[in-house]
C-alpha positions in Angstrom: 7.9 -29.4 39.7 4.2 -29.0 40.6 1.4 -28.3 38.1 1.4 -24.6 38.8 5.1 -24.3 37.9 4.6 -26.5 34.9 1.9 -24.3 33.6 4.0 -21.1 34.0 7.0 -22.8 32.3 4.8 -24.1 29.5 3.4 -20.6 28.8 6.9 -19.0 28.8 8.2 -21.6 26.5 5.3 -21.1 24.1 6.0 -17.3 24.1 9.7 -17.8 23.5 8.8 -20.1 20.6 6.6 -17.3 19.1 9.5 -14.9 19.4 11.9 -17.2 17.6 9.4 -17.5 14.7 10.2 -13.8 13.9 13.2 -14.8 11.9 14.5 -11.3 11.3 14.3 -10.4 15.0 17.9 -10.5 16.2 19.6 -10.4 19.6 20.3 -6.8 20.7 17.6 -5.4 18.3 15.8 -2.3 19.7 12.1 -3.0 20.4 9.3 -0.5 20.9 6.7 -2.0 23.3 3.2 -0.6 23.2 2.1 -0.7 26.8 -1.3 0.5 27.9 -1.1 -0.9 31.5 -3.7 -3.6 30.9 -3.5 -7.3 31.2 -2.2 -8.1 27.7 0.5 -5.5 27.4 1.8 -5.9 30.9 2.0 -9.7 30.3 4.0 -9.1 27.1 6.3 -6.6 28.9 7.2 -9.1 31.6 7.7 -12.0 29.2 9.9 -10.1 26.7 11.9 -8.5 29.5 12.6 -11.9 31.0 14.2 -13.1 27.8 16.9 -10.4 28.2 17.9 -10.4 24.5 16.7 -7.1 23.3 17.0 -3.4 23.9 13.5 -2.4 25.1 11.7 1.0 24.9 8.2 1.4 26.5 5.7 3.6 24.8 2.4 4.6 26.4 -0.5 6.6 24.8 -2.9 8.3 27.2 -6.2 8.6 25.3 -7.7 10.9 28.0 -11.0 8.9 27.7 -11.4 8.0 31.4 -10.5 9.5 34.7 -8.2 6.5 35.4 -6.1 7.4 32.3 -3.5 9.5 34.2 -3.3 6.8 36.9 -2.5 4.2 34.3 0.1 6.4 32.6 1.9 6.9 36.0 1.7 3.1 36.7 3.4 2.3 33.3 5.9 5.1 33.9 6.9 3.8 37.3 7.1 0.3 36.1 9.4 1.3 33.3 11.6 3.1 35.9 11.6 0.0 38.1 12.7 -2.2 35.1 15.2 0.4 33.9 13.6 0.7 30.5 13.3 4.0 28.7 9.8 5.5 28.7 7.9 7.6 26.1 4.4 8.9 26.5 1.9 11.1 24.7 -1.6 12.4 25.6 -4.1 12.6 22.8 -7.5 14.3 23.2 -10.9 13.0 21.8 -12.1 16.5 21.0 -9.5 16.6 18.2 -10.8 13.7 16.2 -12.8 14.1 13.0 -16.6 14.3 13.4 -17.4 11.1 11.6 -14.4 9.2 13.0 -15.1 6.5 15.6 -13.3 6.7 18.9 -11.7 3.3 18.3 -10.4 4.3 14.8 -9.1 7.7 16.0 -7.3 6.1 18.9 -5.7 3.4 16.7 -4.5 5.9 14.1 -3.0 8.2 16.7 -1.5 5.3 18.6 0.4 3.9 15.6 1.4 7.4 14.5 3.1 8.0 17.8 4.7 4.5 17.8 6.2 5.2 14.4 7.5 8.6 15.5 9.3 7.1 18.6 10.6 4.2 16.4 12.2 6.8 14.0 13.5 9.0 16.8 15.1 6.1 18.7 16.2 4.2 15.5 14.3 1.1 16.7 13.9 -1.8 14.3 10.6 -3.1 15.6 7.2 -2.3 17.3 5.6 -4.9 19.4 1.9 -4.9 20.3 -0.1 -7.3 22.6 -2.9 -8.4 20.3 -4.1 -11.9 21.2 -6.3 -14.6 19.8 -9.5 -13.1 21.2 -8.7 -9.8 19.5 -8.2 -11.9 16.3 -11.7 -13.5 16.7 -13.3 -10.1 17.4 -11.6 -8.5 14.4 -12.7 -11.2 12.0 -16.3 -11.1 13.1 -16.3 -7.3 12.8 -14.8 -7.5 9.3 -17.5 -9.9 8.3 -20.1 -7.3 9.4 -18.3 -4.7 7.3 -18.1 -7.0 4.3 -14.4 -6.4 3.8 -13.9 -9.5 1.7 -11.3 -12.2 1.7 -8.6 -10.1 3.3 -10.9 -9.3 6.2 -11.3 -13.0 7.0 -7.5 -13.2 7.6 -7.9 -10.8 10.6 -4.7 -9.5 12.2 -1.3 -10.5 10.9 1.3 -11.8 13.3 3.8 -9.6 11.5 3.1 -6.6 9.3 6.2 -4.8 8.2 8.1 -3.9 11.4 5.0 -4.6 13.7 5.3 -7.8 15.7 2.4 -9.5 17.6 3.8 -12.4 19.7 0.7 -13.0 21.7 -1.6 -13.7 18.8 -1.2 -17.4 19.4 -2.7 -17.1 23.0 -6.3 -16.7 24.1 -7.3 -14.2 26.7 -7.9 -17.0 29.2 -4.3 -18.3 28.6 -3.0 -14.8 29.4 -5.3 -14.4 32.5 -4.3 -17.8 33.9 -0.6 -16.8 33.5 -1.1 -13.4 35.1 -2.9 -15.0 38.1 0.0 -17.4 38.6 2.6 -14.7 38.4 0.6 -12.2 40.6 1.8 -9.1 38.8 -0.3 -5.9 38.8 -2.2 -4.5 35.9 -5.2 -2.2 35.2 -8.6 -3.1 33.9 -9.9 -0.7 31.2 -13.5 0.1 32.3 -14.4 1.2 28.8 -14.1 -2.4 27.6 -17.6 -2.9 29.0 -19.2 0.0 27.1 -21.5 -1.9 24.7 -22.0 1.2 22.6 -18.5 0.5 21.1 -19.0 -2.2 18.4 -15.9 -4.3 19.4 -17.1 -4.4 23.0 -20.5 -5.7 21.9 -18.9 -8.4 19.9 -16.6 -9.3 22.8 -19.1 -9.3 25.7 -22.4 -10.3 24.0 -21.3 -12.6 21.2 -17.9 -14.2 21.9 -18.3 -14.7 25.6 -21.7 -16.5 25.2 -20.3 -18.5 22.3 -17.3 -19.6 24.4 -19.7 -20.9 27.0 -21.3 -23.1 24.4 -18.1 -23.9 22.6 -14.9 -23.4 24.7 -12.6 -23.9 21.7 -14.3 -21.3 19.5 -11.4 -18.8 19.7 -8.9 -21.4 18.5 -11.4 -22.5 15.7 -11.7 -18.9 14.4 -8.0 -18.2 14.5 -7.2 -21.4 12.7 -9.8 -20.5 10.1 -8.0 -17.2 9.7 -4.8 -19.0 9.0 -6.5 -21.2 6.4 -7.9 -18.1 4.7 -4.5 -16.6 4.6 -3.0 -19.7 3.1 -5.8 -19.8 0.5 -5.2 -16.1 -0.4 -1.4 -16.6 -0.6 -2.0 -19.5 -3.0 -4.3 -17.4 -5.2 -1.7 -14.5 -5.2 1.0 -16.9 -6.2 -1.0 -18.1 -9.2 -2.0 -14.6 -10.2 1.6 -13.4 -10.1 3.1 -16.2 -12.2 0.3 -17.1 -14.5 -1.2 -13.6 -15.3 0.7 -10.6 -13.9 4.1 -11.6 -15.3 2.6 -11.8 -18.8 1.0 -8.3 -18.7 2.2 -5.1 -20.3 3.0 -3.1 -17.2 5.4 -0.8 -15.5 5.6 0.7 -12.0 2.8 3.2 -12.7 0.9 1.6 -15.6 -0.7 -1.8 -16.6 -2.9 -3.2 -19.3 -5.2 -6.3 -18.8 -6.7 -7.7 -22.0 -10.5 -7.4 -21.7 -11.0 -10.8 -23.4 -9.1 -12.5 -20.6 -10.3 -10.3 -17.8 -14.0 -10.9 -18.4 -13.4 -14.7 -18.4 -12.0 -14.6 -14.8 -14.2 -15.3 -11.8 -15.1 -12.1 -9.9 -12.8 -12.9 -6.9 -9.9 -13.2 -9.4 -10.7 -9.9 -11.1 -10.8 -8.1 -7.8 -7.7 -9.6 -6.4 -5.7 -9.1 -9.6 -6.4 -5.3 -9.5 -5.5 -5.2 -5.8 -2.1 -6.7 -6.6 -1.5 -4.5 -9.6 -2.2 -1.2 -7.8 0.0 -2.2 -4.8 -2.8 -2.6 -2.2 -2.6 -6.4 -1.6 -2.4 -6.1 2.2 -5.0 -3.4 2.8 -8.5 -4.2 4.0 -11.0 -2.8 1.6 -14.3 -1.4 2.8 -17.6 -2.7 1.4 -18.0 0.6 -0.4 -14.6 0.3 -2.1 -15.3 -3.3 -3.2 -18.8 -2.4 -4.4 -17.5 0.4 -6.5 -14.8 -1.7 -8.1 -17.3 -4.5 -8.9 -19.6 -1.9 -10.4 -16.7 -0.7 -12.6 -15.8 -4.2 -13.8 -19.4 -5.2 -14.4 -20.3 -2.0 -16.4 -18.2 -2.9 -19.4 -18.5 0.6 -20.8 -15.7 1.8 -23.1 -14.2 5.1 -21.8 -15.5 4.5 -18.3 -13.1 5.7 -15.5 -12.8 4.5 -11.9 -10.7 6.4 -9.4 -9.0 4.2 -6.8 -8.1 5.3 -3.2 -4.3 5.4 -3.6 -3.9 7.6 -6.7 -4.5 4.9 -9.2 -7.3 5.0 -11.7 -8.8 2.4 -14.0 -10.0 2.9 -17.6 -12.3 0.5 -19.4 -10.8 0.9 -22.9 -11.7 -0.8 -26.2 -9.4 -3.9 -25.7 -7.9 -3.4 -22.3 -8.5 -2.5 -18.7 -5.9 0.2 -18.2 -4.5 1.1 -14.9 -2.5 4.3 -14.4 -1.1 6.0 -11.3 -1.5 9.7 -11.2 1.9 11.4 -11.3 0.8 15.0 -11.8 3.6 16.4 -9.7 6.1 15.3 -12.4 4.2 17.1 -15.2 5.4 20.6 -15.9 4.1 23.1 -18.5 7.1 22.4 -20.7 10.8 21.8 -20.5 13.6 23.0 -22.8 15.5 20.3 -24.8 19.2 20.9 -25.6 21.8 18.8 -27.3 23.2 15.9 -25.3 21.4 17.1 -22.1 18.8 14.6 -20.8 15.5 16.2 -19.5 12.7 14.6 -17.6 9.0 15.2 -18.4 6.0 13.2 -17.1 7.2 9.6 -17.0 10.0 9.8 -19.6 13.6 10.9 -20.0 14.2 12.8 -23.3 17.5 13.3 -25.2 18.7 14.8 -28.4 21.9 13.3 -29.8 24.1 14.0 -32.8 24.7 10.8 -34.9 26.8 10.0 -37.9 24.4 7.3 -39.0 21.6 7.7 -41.5 18.1 6.6 -40.4 17.7 2.8 -39.9 14.3 1.3 -40.2 13.2 0.3 -36.7 10.1 -0.6 -34.8 11.3 1.5 -31.8 8.8 4.3 -31.9 10.6 6.1 -29.0 13.6 6.9 -31.2 13.6 9.0 -34.4 16.5 10.1 -36.7 16.0 13.6 -38.0 17.7 16.2 -40.3 19.7 18.1 -37.7 20.1 21.2 -40.0 16.4 21.8 -39.7 16.6 22.1 -35.9 20.0 23.1 -34.7 19.3 26.9 -34.5 15.8 26.6 -33.1 14.3 26.6 -29.6 13.3 23.1 -28.7 10.8 22.1 -26.0 8.9 19.1 -24.7 5.3 19.6 -23.6 1.9 18.0 -23.6 -0.3 18.3 -26.7 -3.1 20.8 -26.6 -6.4 21.4 -28.3 -5.8 23.3 -31.5 -2.3 21.7 -32.2 -1.6 20.9 -35.8 1.4 19.2 -37.5 2.4 17.7 -40.8 2.7 13.9 -40.3 5.6 12.2 -42.0 4.6 11.4 -45.6 1.6 13.8 -45.7 1.6 16.8 -47.9 -0.8 18.9 -45.8 -1.3 19.5 -42.1 -3.6 17.6 -39.8 -5.2 18.5 -36.4 -3.4 16.6 -33.7 -6.7 15.7 -32.1 -7.8 14.0 -35.3 -4.5 12.2 -35.6 -4.8 10.8 -32.0 -8.4 9.7 -32.6 -7.3 7.9 -35.8 -4.5 6.3 -33.8 -7.2 4.9 -31.4 -5.5 6.0 -28.3 -7.1 5.5 -24.9 -8.2 8.5 -22.8 -5.2 7.9 -20.5 -2.8 7.7 -23.4 -4.2 11.0 -24.8 -3.8 12.7 -21.5 -0.1 11.8 -21.4 0.7 12.4 -25.1 3.8 14.6 -25.3 5.2 16.5 -28.3 8.5 18.1 -29.1 8.3 21.5 -30.7 10.8 23.7 -32.5 10.0 27.4 -32.2 6.5 26.3 -31.1 5.9 24.1 -34.1 5.5 20.3 -33.6 8.3 18.2 -35.0 7.5 15.0 -33.1 4.4 13.5 -31.7 6.5 11.5 -29.2 6.3 7.8 -29.8 3.8 8.2 -32.6 4.8 10.1 -35.7 7.6 12.4 -36.8 6.8 15.7 -38.6 7.5 15.7 -42.3 9.4 19.0 -41.9 12.4 17.3 -40.2 12.5 14.0 -42.1 15.8 12.6 -43.4 16.2 13.0 -47.2 18.9 12.2 -49.8 20.1 15.7 -49.3 20.5 15.4 -45.5 24.1 15.7 -44.3 23.7 16.2 -40.6 21.8 13.7 -38.5 20.5 13.7 -35.0 18.3 11.3 -32.9 15.3 12.2 -30.8 15.0 9.7 -28.1 12.8 9.0 -25.1 12.8 6.3 -22.4 10.3 5.4 -19.7 11.8 5.9 -16.3 8.9 5.9 -13.8 
């Protein structure tokens, strides 16, 4: 075997090794291949097709940005026909993009949207793209310029969900050398030399010159990305097991003690919130990071910060409180009937008959009442309102509910989500806080019932 054959064989073996590292990728799995017609994607197509283990589908997106776009689409279409691989394509038009959206961002969003659609239509398990090590280096340098933080230094993931990137291990030169050896046809995208596009400037003016001075710079940057990823995974692990597991939290709510939070280094505070609001894998813009830092540094009681995925943060007296908006679950009011669970805001409510007298308990989400005071009345669950009054248990007179909530030192978020149960429009329970004196159990009570609520979201 001569050197030329050895080089081809070595590249193919390395590619096969990368495929095997996708542990959940199984023989006969259906794969969507994103094929533009350029060097990288055509190389990936030939390599994955030669393995002959998977059911392949070729997807091409015509961005209509150049006069060669239609020629490249026909090239990919004919190649798929020659290889007997199903072909899907879509044309997208730059005039439809948003005014402030860059061409690169628009094209990426539309491309992945169509890939996802074909994936669902064909019931494919995976989407495979041809990003390589040079793309990784470009992305990291661009993320540095955008100040996207630690996550940005990790660059492109080899696997993200059902998206696989088997060429991420290889440099563009590795791929070019292999293509020259194999002598297969591909198209060069002329827009790659348009220096008005930031990525092209990084590629052609920064990285190419850097490679002349330091031929191993691409490998150095990609290895650094792996180190950053390992460092971040280590930090996440410690945060999860040393801090997050000890917090009062649910799927849509959490509390971080301010005394602890303010003692953490800034990077820990930021990462902790990213993990808690379920955005650990998203790259944050410099504006998003700046606004979050501003919130954590302000230390102002009652100060709100709205996050980008529906979460909001409140700087309360003793806690940083996070709550996910769930307004679609909040109705004006719901009727409450005996032995019929109802759902309101984030809770399930029930009214049950019981034979037991009230037992002293610290469970504030369950109250035993005198059933004779309620059984012939119209019961409802609703949010509290300005002007509400009730007679707190043990009090002779009535009190404004707003005053009661202030005295209870509720946070603004807790106040917004404070529900009440009414009987003929009169409050009988400030849910989870205080029962009305009007329905209390006395020595004369003969019929008992339990008002109960349980957090479900």
